[in-house]
C-alpha positions in Angstrom: -31.8 153.1 14.0 -29.3 154.2 16.7 -29.6 150.8 18.3 -28.8 149.1 14.9 -25.8 151.4 14.4 -24.5 150.7 17.9 -24.8 146.9 17.2 -22.7 147.4 14.0 -20.1 149.3 15.8 -19.9 146.7 18.5 -19.7 143.9 15.9 -16.9 145.7 14.1 -15.1 146.2 17.4 -15.4 142.5 18.3 -14.3 141.5 14.9 -11.2 143.6 15.1 -10.3 142.0 18.5 -10.9 138.5 17.1 -8.6 139.2 14.1 -5.9 140.6 16.4 -6.2 137.4 18.5 -5.9 135.3 15.4 -2.7 137.1 14.4 -1.3 136.8 17.9 -2.2 133.1 18.0 -0.6 132.5 14.6 2.6 134.3 15.7 2.7 132.2 18.9 2.0 129.0 16.9 4.8 129.8 14.5 7.2 130.6 17.3 6.2 127.3 19.0 6.8 125.3 15.8 10.2 126.9 15.4 11.1 126.0 19.0 9.7 122.5 18.6 11.6 122.0 15.4 14.7 123.2 17.1 14.3 120.6 19.8 13.0 117.8 17.6 13.5 114.3 19.0 15.8 112.3 16.8 14.7 108.7 16.5 17.8 106.4 16.3 17.5 102.7 15.6 19.6 101.7 18.5 17.2 99.4 20.3 18.2 96.0 19.0 17.6 93.3 21.5 20.6 91.0 22.0 20.3 88.0 24.2 23.0 86.8 26.5 25.2 84.2 24.7 27.3 83.2 27.7 27.3 79.5 28.5 28.9 77.3 31.1 30.9 74.3 30.0 29.0 71.2 29.0 30.6 67.7 29.1 30.6 65.8 25.9 33.3 63.2 26.6 30.8 60.2 26.5 29.9 60.8 22.9 31.7 58.9 20.0 33.6 60.7 17.2 32.0 60.7 13.7 34.3 63.3 12.2 38.0 64.1 12.9 37.8 67.8 13.8 41.2 69.4 13.7 41.9 72.9 15.1 44.8 75.2 14.4 46.8 75.8 17.6 49.0 78.9 18.0 51.7 78.1 20.7 52.8 81.8 20.7 49.7 82.9 22.5 50.7 81.0 25.6 54.3 82.0 25.5 56.6 84.5 27.3 58.1 85.8 24.1 61.4 86.8 25.8 62.5 83.3 26.8 59.9 81.0 25.1 58.7 79.7 28.5 55.2 78.3 28.7 53.1 76.6 31.3 52.9 72.9 30.8 49.8 72.5 32.9 48.1 75.2 30.9 48.7 73.3 27.6 47.4 70.1 29.2 44.3 71.9 30.4 43.6 73.1 26.8 44.1 69.6 25.4 41.7 68.1 27.9 39.1 70.7 27.1 39.5 70.1 23.3 39.1 66.3 23.8 35.9 66.6 25.8 34.4 68.8 23.0 35.0 66.5 20.1 38.3 67.9 18.8 40.4 65.1 17.4 43.7 66.9 17.2 45.6 70.1 16.8 47.5 71.6 13.8 50.6 73.1 15.6 51.8 76.3 14.1 55.6 76.2 13.7 57.3 79.5 13.0 60.3 79.3 10.7 62.7 81.5 12.7 66.4 81.2 13.2 66.4 80.8 17.0 67.6 77.6 18.7 65.6 78.4 21.8 62.4 78.3 19.8 63.3 74.8 18.6 63.8 73.7 22.2 60.4 75.1 23.0 58.7 73.2 20.2 60.3 70.0 21.3 59.0 70.6 24.8 55.5 71.4 23.5 55.3 68.3 21.3 56.6 66.1 24.2 53.7 67.4 26.3 51.2 66.6 23.5 52.6 63.1 23.1 52.3 62.5 26.8 48.6 63.5 26.5 48.2 61.1 23.5 46.6 63.9 21.5 47.0 63.6 17.7 48.7 66.6 15.9 50.4 67.7 12.7 52.7 70.6 11.9 51.9 73.8 10.1 54.9 75.7 8.8 54.4 79.4 9.1 56.2 80.9 6.1 54.7 84.4 6.3 57.0 85.8 9.0 59.2 88.7 7.9 62.1 87.5 10.1 62.2 84.1 8.3 65.8 84.9 7.5 67.0 81.3 7.7 64.2 80.1 5.3 65.3 82.7 2.8 68.9 81.7 3.1 68.0 78.1 2.6 66.0 78.9 -0.5 69.0 80.8 -1.9 71.3 77.9 -1.2 68.8 75.4 -2.7 69.2 73.3 0.5 65.6 73.2 1.7 65.2 69.5 2.0 67.8 69.0 4.7 66.7 72.1 6.6 63.0 71.3 6.7 63.2 67.6 7.4 66.1 67.7 9.8 64.0 70.1 11.9 60.5 68.6 11.6 61.2 64.9 10.7 61.4 64.1 14.4 57.7 65.2 14.7 56.5 63.4 11.6 57.8 60.1 13.0 55.6 60.3 16.1 53.0 57.5 16.5 50.2 60.0 17.0 51.2 62.3 14.1 48.2 62.7 11.8 48.4 60.9 8.4 46.1 60.7 5.4 46.4 57.6 3.3 49.6 56.7 5.2 51.1 60.1 4.3 52.0 62.6 7.0 49.8 65.7 6.9 52.0 68.9 6.6 50.4 72.4 6.6 51.9 75.4 5.0 50.7 78.9 6.0 50.5 81.6 3.3 52.1 79.5 0.5 51.5 82.4 -1.9 54.1 84.4 -0.1 57.0 82.0 -0.5 59.3 80.9 -3.2 58.1 78.1 -5.5 61.4 76.3 -4.9 60.3 75.7 -1.3 57.1 74.1 -2.5 58.8 71.9 -5.1 61.4 70.7 -2.7 58.8 69.6 -0.2 56.9 67.8 -2.9 60.1 66.0 -3.9 60.7 64.8 -0.3 61.0 61.0 -0.2 60.1 59.0 2.9 63.0 56.8 4.1 60.8 53.7 4.1 58.9 54.3 0.9 58.8 56.8 -1.9 55.8 59.0 -1.2 55.1 62.7 -1.0 53.7 64.1 2.2 50.1 65.1 2.2 50.4 68.9 1.8 47.7 71.2 3.2 47.9 74.8 2.0 46.4 77.4 4.3 46.0 80.9 3.0 44.4 84.0 4.5 43.8 85.6 1.1 43.3 84.5 -2.4 45.0 81.2 -3.0 48.0 80.9 -5.3 46.5 79.1 -8.3 49.9 77.4 -9.0 49.3 75.2 -6.0 45.5 75.0 -5.8 45.4 71.7 -7.7 48.0 69.9 -5.6 46.0 69.9 -2.4 42.9 71.4 -0.9 42.5 73.9 1.9 40.3 74.2 5.0 36.9 75.0 6.4 37.2 78.1 8.6 34.8 79.7 11.0 35.4 82.9 12.9 34.2 83.0 16.4 33.6 86.8 16.7 31.4 89.2 14.8 33.0 91.2 12.0 31.6 94.7 11.7 31.4 96.7 8.5 33.7 99.3 10.1 36.5 96.8 10.3 36.3 96.1 6.6 36.2 99.7 5.3 34.6 99.7 1.9 35.4 96.1 1.0 31.9 94.8 1.3 32.9 91.9 -0.9 34.9 90.6 2.0 32.1 90.1 4.5 32.8 86.4 5.2 33.1 84.2 8.2 36.8 84.5 7.8 38.3 83.4 4.5 37.4 84.0 0.8 36.9 80.3 0.1 35.8 77.2 2.0 37.1 73.8 1.0 36.7 70.2 2.1 39.7 68.3 3.5 39.3 65.0 1.7 40.9 61.6 2.2 41.2 61.0 -1.5 44.5 61.7 -3.1 43.1 63.2 -6.3 42.1 66.5 -4.8 40.1 69.4 -6.3 38.8 72.4 -4.5 35.1 72.6 -3.7 33.6 76.0 -2.9 30.7 76.0 -0.5 28.9 78.9 -2.1 26.0 78.9 0.3 28.4 79.7 3.2 30.5 82.4 1.5 29.0 85.7 2.5 27.7 86.6 5.9 28.1 89.5 8.3 28.7 87.9 11.7 28.9 84.6 13.4 27.2 84.4 16.8 27.1 81.0 18.4 23.7 79.9 17.2 24.6 80.8 13.6 27.8 79.0 14.1 25.8 75.9 15.0 23.5 76.2 12.0 26.2 76.8 9.5 28.5 74.1 10.8 25.6 71.6 10.9 24.9 72.2 7.3 28.5 71.9 6.4 28.7 68.5 8.2 25.7 67.2 6.1 27.6 68.1 2.9 30.7 66.5 4.3 28.8 63.2 4.8 27.8 63.3 1.1 31.5 63.9 0.1 32.8 61.2 2.4 35.0 63.7 4.3 36.7 62.5 7.5 38.8 65.5 8.4 37.6 69.0 9.0 40.0 71.8 9.9 39.0 74.8 12.0 40.8 78.1 12.1 41.3 78.3 15.0 41.6 77.0 18.5 43.2 80.2 19.8 44.0 82.8 17.0 43.2 85.8 19.2 45.0 88.2 16.8 42.4 87.5 14.1 39.5 87.2 16.6 39.0 83.6 15.6 39.1 81.1 18.5 37.0 78.3 19.9 38.4 78.4 23.5 36.2 80.1 26.1 36.2 83.8 26.8 34.5 86.3 29.1 31.8 87.4 26.6 30.6 84.0 25.3 31.9 81.6 27.9 31.9 78.1 26.4 29.2 78.9 23.8 31.2 78.1 20.7 32.7 74.9 22.0 29.2 73.8 23.2 27.6 74.5 19.9 30.5 72.9 18.0 30.0 69.7 20.1 26.3 69.7 19.6 26.7 70.0 15.8 29.4 67.3 15.7 27.4 64.9 17.9 24.1 65.8 16.2 22.4 67.2 19.3 19.6 69.7 19.0 20.3 73.1 20.5 16.6 74.0 21.0 14.7 75.0 24.2 11.3 74.5 25.8 8.9 77.1 24.4 6.3 78.9 26.4 3.4 79.2 24.0 0.4 78.0 26.1 -1.4 81.3 25.8 -1.5 81.0 22.0 -3.2 77.7 21.7 -6.8 78.7 22.7 -7.5 81.9 20.7 -6.1 83.1 17.4 -3.8 86.0 18.3 -1.6 85.5 15.2 -2.2 86.8 11.7 -0.1 85.9 8.7 -0.6 88.3 5.8 0.8 87.1 2.4 0.7 88.8 -0.9 0.6 86.1 -3.6 1.5 87.3 -7.1 2.7 84.0 -8.5 0.3 81.0 -8.6 3.0 78.4 -8.4 4.1 79.6 -4.9 0.7 78.7 -3.3 1.9 75.4 -1.9 5.2 76.9 -0.6 3.3 79.6 1.3 0.8 77.1 2.8 3.6 74.7 3.7 5.6 77.4 5.4 2.7 78.9 7.4 1.8 75.3 8.5 4.9 75.4 10.7 3.0 77.6 13.0 1.9 75.1 15.7 -0.6 77.4 17.5 -3.8 79.0 16.3 -3.3 81.5 13.4 -5.4 83.3 10.8 -4.3 83.6 7.2 -4.9 86.7 5.1 -3.9 86.5 1.4 -4.0 89.2 -1.3 -3.9 88.3 -5.0 -3.8 90.4 -8.2 -6.5 88.6 -10.2 -9.5 86.4 -10.0 -7.8 83.7 -12.1 -6.0 82.1 -9.2 -8.7 82.6 -6.6 -10.3 79.2 -7.0 -7.1 77.2 -6.9 -5.8 79.2 -3.9 -9.0 78.6 -1.9 -9.1 74.9 -2.8 -5.5 74.5 -1.5 -6.2 76.5 1.7 -9.3 74.4 2.5 -7.5 71.2 1.8 -4.0 71.7 3.2 -3.7 74.8 5.4 -3.8 74.6 9.2 -5.1 78.2 9.5 -8.0 78.6 11.9 -9.5 81.2 9.5 -8.6 82.6 6.1 -9.5 85.5 3.9 -8.6 86.2 0.3 -8.7 89.7 -1.2 -8.3 90.6 -4.9 -6.3 93.8 -5.3 -4.9 95.7 -8.3 -1.3 95.1 -9.2 0.0 98.2 -7.6 2.4 99.0 -4.7 4.1 95.6 -4.8 3.4 93.7 -1.6 3.1 96.8 0.6 -0.2 98.4 -0.6 -2.1 95.1 -0.7 -0.8 94.4 2.8 -2.0 97.8 4.2 -5.3 97.6 2.4 -6.2 94.1 3.7 -5.0 94.6 7.2 -6.2 98.1 7.8 -9.4 96.9 9.4 -8.0 93.8 10.9 -5.0 94.8 13.0 -6.8 95.5 16.2 -7.9 91.9 16.5 -4.4 90.4 16.8 -1.3 90.4 19.0 1.3 89.2 16.4 1.7 89.6 12.7 3.9 87.9 10.1 4.1 89.5 6.7 5.5 87.6 3.6 5.1 87.8 -0.1 5.9 85.8 -3.2 9.1 87.5 -4.3 10.2 85.6 -7.4 12.8 87.8 -9.2 15.4 86.6 -6.7 14.3 83.1 -5.6 17.2 82.5 -3.3 16.4 85.7 -1.4 12.8 84.6 -1.0 13.7 81.2 0.2 16.2 82.7 2.7 13.5 85.0 4.1 10.9 82.2 4.3 13.4 79.8 6.0 14.4 82.4 8.6 10.8 83.4 9.4 8.8 80.2 8.9 11.4 77.6 8.0 10.3 74.9 10.5 8.4 74.3 13.7 11.4 75.1 15.9 12.1 78.4 14.2 8.5 79.6 14.4 8.2 78.4 18.0 11.4 80.2 19.0 10.2 83.4 17.4 6.9 83.3 19.2 8.6 82.3 22.5 10.8 85.4 22.2 7.8 87.6 21.8 5.9 85.9 24.7 8.8 86.1 27.2 10.2 89.5 26.3 7.6 92.3 26.7 9.8 94.9 25.1 10.5 92.8 22.0 8.3 94.2 19.2 9.9 93.2 15.8 11.9 90.3 14.4 13.6 90.5 11.1 16.1 88.1 9.3 19.7 89.1 9.0 20.2 90.8 5.6 20.5 88.3 2.8 24.1 87.8 1.8 23.3 88.2 -1.9 22.3 91.9 -1.5 24.6 93.0 1.3 26.6 95.1 -1.2 23.6 97.3 -1.9 22.2 97.3 1.6 23.4 100.7 2.7 22.6 102.5 -0.5 19.7 104.9 0.0 18.2 106.8 -2.9 17.3 110.4 -2.3 13.7 109.9 -3.4 13.3 107.0 -0.9 14.7 109.2 1.9 12.2 111.9 1.0 9.4 109.3 1.3 10.7 108.3 4.7 10.5 111.9 5.8 7.0 112.2 4.4 5.8 109.1 6.3 7.5 110.2 9.5 5.5 113.5 9.4 2.4 111.4 9.8 3.6 108.6 12.0 5.7 110.5 14.4 5.5 114.3 13.9 8.1 116.6 15.5 10.6 113.8 15.3 13.6 113.4 13.0 14.9 110.2 11.6 18.4 109.2 12.7 20.9 107.5 10.4 19.5 104.4 8.8 21.3 101.4 10.2 18.9 98.5 9.6 15.7 97.5 8.0 14.0 94.3 6.9 15.4 94.1 3.4 12.8 92.3 1.3 10.0 93.5 3.6 9.3 90.2 5.3 9.1 90.1 9.1 7.3 89.2 12.4 6.0 92.0 14.6 3.9 92.8 17.6 0.9 94.8 16.4 1.4 97.5 19.1 4.9 98.1 17.8 3.8 99.2 14.3 0.0 100.0 14.6 0.2 103.6 13.3 1.0 102.4 9.8 -2.6 101.1 9.5 -4.3 104.3 10.8 -3.4 106.6 7.9 -4.4 106.1 4.3 -1.4 106.4 2.0 -3.2 104.7 -0.9 -3.1 107.7 -3.3 0.7 108.0 -3.0 1.5 104.6 -4.5 2.6 104.7 -8.1 1.4 102.4 -10.9 3.4 99.2 -11.2 6.5 99.9 -13.4 9.0 97.4 -11.9 10.4 100.1 -9.5 13.4 98.9 -7.6 13.7 102.0 -5.4 12.5 105.5 -4.9 8.8 104.9 -4.3 6.7 105.2 -1.2 6.7 101.4 -0.7 10.5 101.5 -0.4 10.1 104.3 2.2 7.7 102.1 4.2 10.2 99.2 4.0 12.8 101.3 5.7 10.5 103.0 8.3 9.5 99.9 10.3 12.2 100.0 12.9 11.8 103.7 13.5 8.2 103.0 14.3 9.2 100.2 16.6 11.5 102.5 18.5 8.9 105.3 18.6 6.5 102.9 20.3 9.2 102.0 22.9 9.9 98.5 21.6 13.1 96.6 20.7 13.8 94.7 17.6 15.8 91.5 17.1 17.8 90.4 14.1 17.8 86.6 13.6 19.7 84.0 11.5 18.1 80.6 11.5 18.9 79.1 8.2 20.2 79.7 4.7 
């Protein structure tokens, strides 16, 4: 009995010690969590991989012209403004460089200012251009605040004598550019000047025959509609990136440079033609410049265009220039020449390790039956071994899909999974690939987005558009060990909504991060694969397949934001950074 009582006392004593230890441990754990939370690691998406774009000069003088490329030339950037001196040899060097890169001629900017010394400078400059036998035309700059003489002449209604006494000497040059026998005359910012000025120029009569000059209006803003039908404007490309910070809140102005893009036609009956596909974009690195300009040239062929005007050769004030610089070298000029002379800009791809064993998986969620062929055709641009995984929402399209895969797909292996219509493309993707991801090195995820077909086509074209695009993506992965994720540049059609983040979506991101990278905070969101289509190294995102988030996906109700799938769409690059990889934003095609 005593022994039993002693055991009870001992047990109670041990239990008390154990409970005290639990309390102490809980306190220590709480303190630890507090300190850990205080020093949480903030994950910032600041690991974008940017390749070097610097290039040395390439010689193109042996190629023949197909188009007459004109570039706006600003003499003021080579001047000593106090005495209007300039270096003759410098101008000759620029002209030689332009000639070897397929530039047909310059549009020389002529500032309408009341200074005789400036007129002497222009005479000297044009004399140099004539000696180099380099075609040119004059662009009158009517936007200067100090155009006192111009204003006086407008008031006195004596524009004709003023303008053509000063510039007639240039128009009579043998190498002055003419269209349909009419001298080409540019006017900068015509919407800033008096209509009398425009009318007087249009009334100008050539001494030999009655004909108006071919007027080219060049505007840096919305064109004045009063003059839009009398001529057409120019195609402009900016040669530097435009950041959102430079544009404040005017997201509608994220363009290459101008609001509109027009063709410069030979035909006299001119109407403006907007190239809608090229309107909105947020940056123009050299390779995008090549792709965009190549597409423009193709449309120019269809419209029988001969002249294309670039803004500009050396507009450093607007960050728009083709001439070489320290950051890019001769990249823009080289890409311009390759586009003009129809030369591929591709490279040799190192993909030998991907030919023998399937290390690539493509996962596609197919909701719409009529997009089967499109998905198969696009994935067939993968020229190495790959496996194809497809999820579908019903049995009804299974047979047709399987038949098409067997007959047309180049996939080494395929697998079709029927899933419920829930979680858009995200839940089917996670379900099908949860048990597969360890078998692969690279992954491409796409889906049959149909509500905005242009957006889908844009994403498909950038990720799987042709053999060169896919090979370049895989080559980037193979040659850059730290590159873990490749996403297309945000589609221009949704750029206005790109930075909007609903509070519910933010909450889902925080929920996901508590599983995927605990004790870390998410930094400010700066990028994500809008549309949820991308290429990735498995090791850069593998954690997303470890946890089961199935129960958190809502029933399909056409949600556009605020659900867990939208949180996952925005979490990818944080996961890439957490796993010590870089990501790369690409632009390959419209």
